[in-house]
C-alpha positions as CSV (number, residue, x, y, z in Angstrom):
1,M,0.1,0.2,0.1
2,G,2.9,2.5,0.5
3,S,3.9,2.3,-3.2
4,G,0.7,2.9,-4.5
5,A,0.5,6.2,-2.3
6,G,4.1,6.8,-3.2
7,S,3.4,6.7,-7.1
8,F,0.3,8.8,-6.4
9,L,2.2,11.0,-4.6
10,K,5.0,11.3,-7.4
11,V,2.1,11.7,-9.8
12,L,0.4,14.2,-8.2
13,L,4.0,16.0,-8.3
14,K,4.6,15.8,-11.8
15,N,1.5,17.2,-12.7
16,F,0.8,19.6,-10.1
17,D,1.3,22.1,-13.1
18,V,-2.1,20.6,-14.5
19,L,-3.5,20.7,-11.5
20,A,-3.0,23.8,-9.8
21,G,-2.9,26.0,-12.9
22,P,-6.7,26.1,-13.2
23,V,-7.4,26.5,-9.8
24,V,-5.2,29.6,-9.5
25,S,-5.3,31.0,-13.1
26,L,-8.9,30.6,-13.0
27,V,-11.6,29.0,-10.0
28,Y,-10.1,31.6,-7.6
29,P,-10.4,34.2,-9.2
30,L,-13.7,33.6,-10.8
31,Y,-14.9,33.4,-7.3
32,A,-12.8,36.7,-5.7
33,S,-14.3,38.9,-8.8
34,I,-17.8,37.2,-7.7
35,R,-16.7,38.9,-4.6
36,A,-15.6,41.7,-5.7
37,I,-18.3,43.0,-7.3
38,E,-20.6,42.6,-4.4
39,T,-18.4,44.3,-2.0
40,K,-18.6,48.7,-2.4
41,S,-14.9,48.7,-2.2
42,P,-13.4,49.7,-6.0
43,T,-10.1,48.5,-4.9
44,D,-10.8,44.7,-5.3
45,D,-12.6,45.0,-7.9
46,R,-9.7,46.9,-9.5
47,Q,-7.0,44.3,-8.8
48,W,-9.2,42.0,-10.5
49,L,-10.6,43.5,-13.7
50,T,-6.6,43.8,-14.2
51,Y,-5.8,40.7,-13.3
52,W,-8.5,39.5,-16.5
53,I,-6.8,41.7,-18.2
54,L,-3.4,40.5,-17.7
55,Y,-5.1,36.7,-18.0
56,S,-6.4,37.7,-21.2
57,M,-2.9,39.1,-22.6
58,I,-0.9,36.4,-21.4
59,T,-3.7,33.8,-23.0
60,L,-3.1,35.6,-26.5
61,I,0.8,35.5,-26.2
62,E,0.5,32.0,-25.2
63,L,-1.7,31.3,-28.4
64,T,0.3,33.3,-30.4
65,F,3.6,31.7,-29.7
66,A,2.6,28.2,-28.8
67,K,4.9,26.8,-30.9
68,L,7.5,28.6,-29.7
69,I,6.8,28.2,-26.3
70,E,5.9,24.2,-25.7
71,W,10.3,24.3,-26.2
72,I,10.4,26.1,-23.1
73,P,10.4,23.2,-20.5
74,V,9.6,25.4,-17.2
75,W,7.0,26.9,-18.9
76,S,4.1,25.9,-17.3
77,Y,5.6,26.4,-14.0
78,A,6.6,29.5,-14.4
79,K,3.0,30.7,-15.5
80,L,2.0,29.4,-12.1
81,I,4.4,30.7,-10.5
82,M,3.4,34.2,-12.3
83,T,-0.4,33.9,-12.3
84,C,0.8,33.2,-7.8
85,W,1.6,36.5,-8.0
86,L,-0.4,38.3,-10.1
87,V,-3.8,36.7,-8.2
88,I,-2.6,36.7,-4.6
89,P,-3.4,40.4,-3.3
90,Y,-0.7,40.4,-0.8
91,F,1.6,41.0,-3.9
92,S,-0.6,42.8,-5.8
93,G,1.2,42.1,-8.7
94,A,-2.0,42.5,-11.3
95,A,-2.0,46.3,-9.8
96,Y,2.1,46.4,-10.3
97,V,2.2,45.1,-14.2
98,Y,-0.5,47.5,-14.8
99,E,0.2,50.2,-13.7
100,H,4.1,50.0,-14.4
101,Y,3.8,48.4,-18.3
102,V,0.5,48.4,-19.4
103,R,-1.0,51.3,-18.6
104,P,1.5,53.3,-19.5
105,F,1.9,51.2,-23.0
106,F,-2.1,52.4,-23.8
107,L,-1.6,56.4,-22.4
108,N,1.5,57.1,-24.9
109,P,0.5,54.6,-27.8
110,Q,3.7,54.3,-29.6
111,T,2.7,53.6,-33.3
112,I,4.7,50.4,-34.8
113,N,4.6,49.7,-38.2
114,I,5.0,46.6,-39.1
115,W,5.4,47.6,-43.1
116,Y,8.2,49.1,-44.6
117,V,7.0,52.7,-45.7
118,P,9.8,55.3,-46.5
119,K,8.8,58.7,-44.1
120,K,8.0,61.8,-46.1
121,K,10.9,64.3,-46.1
122,D,8.6,67.3,-46.0
123,K,7.0,65.6,-42.1
124,P,9.0,66.3,-39.6
125,D,9.9,63.3,-36.8
126,D,9.1,65.5,-33.5
127,I,8.5,68.9,-32.3
128,L,12.2,70.3,-31.9
129,T,13.1,69.4,-35.5
130,A,10.0,71.0,-36.4
131,A,11.0,74.4,-34.6
132,E,14.6,73.9,-36.1
133,K,13.2,73.5,-39.2
134,Y,10.8,76.8,-38.7
135,I,13.6,78.7,-37.0
136,E,15.8,77.8,-40.0
137,E,13.1,78.6,-42.9
138,N,11.5,81.7,-41.1
139,G,14.1,82.9,-38.7
140,T,14.4,83.1,-34.7
141,E,12.0,86.8,-34.4
142,A,9.6,84.5,-36.2
143,F,9.5,81.8,-33.9
144,E,9.4,84.3,-30.9
145,K,6.6,85.7,-32.2
146,L,4.8,82.3,-32.6
147,I,5.5,81.6,-29.4
148,H,4.3,84.7,-27.9
149,R,1.1,84.4,-29.7
150,S,0.9,80.8,-28.5
151,D,0.9,81.7,-25.2
152,K,-1.3,84.3,-26.1
153,S,-3.8,82.0,-27.3
154,Q,-3.8,80.1,-24.0
155,R,-4.5,83.0,-22.4
156,S,-7.8,84.3,-24.8
157,G,-9.0,80.8,-24.8
158,G,-7.3,78.9,-27.0
159,F,-7.6,81.6,-30.4
160,I,-4.5,82.8,-32.1
161,F,-4.4,86.6,-33.1
162,D,-1.3,88.3,-35.0
163,D,-0.6,92.0,-33.9
164,D,-3.4,93.4,-36.3
165,H,-6.4,90.9,-34.3
166,K,-6.8,89.0,-37.3
167,Y,-7.9,85.4,-36.2
168,Y,-5.6,82.5,-37.2
């Protein structure tokens, strides 16, 4: 009987990630999300909403790179550990990842061009380049007048007028 229990324990430990994964990543978060909805606190709502956002992203990455991920022997254990860190409220892992990585990405969207399209020569790359080009073409005095008009426009509700009070 001892060897049967030992064999069962070996099977259980070898497949721990398969058994614990759904409980950690789905069952407990589902239960905690339902409880969070029923409370008046927005903090736990945020924790679980951010968790589900990250869980969805992880799932999409896994589905996209499945052939590559299957070559990583410790992936299931690494994912289980990472999911525990995201799920357990003591660590606030979901909130940390969301605040430091996901939120900045969506607040400051970077355009990713997967197709090669050469940049137009007449379109400036950034504000400094545009300012240098304007100074080069119009002179420093014209640039200072533009800045002065911009300051006035902010004080006048967004309208830009020149010295003759013409609207631009």
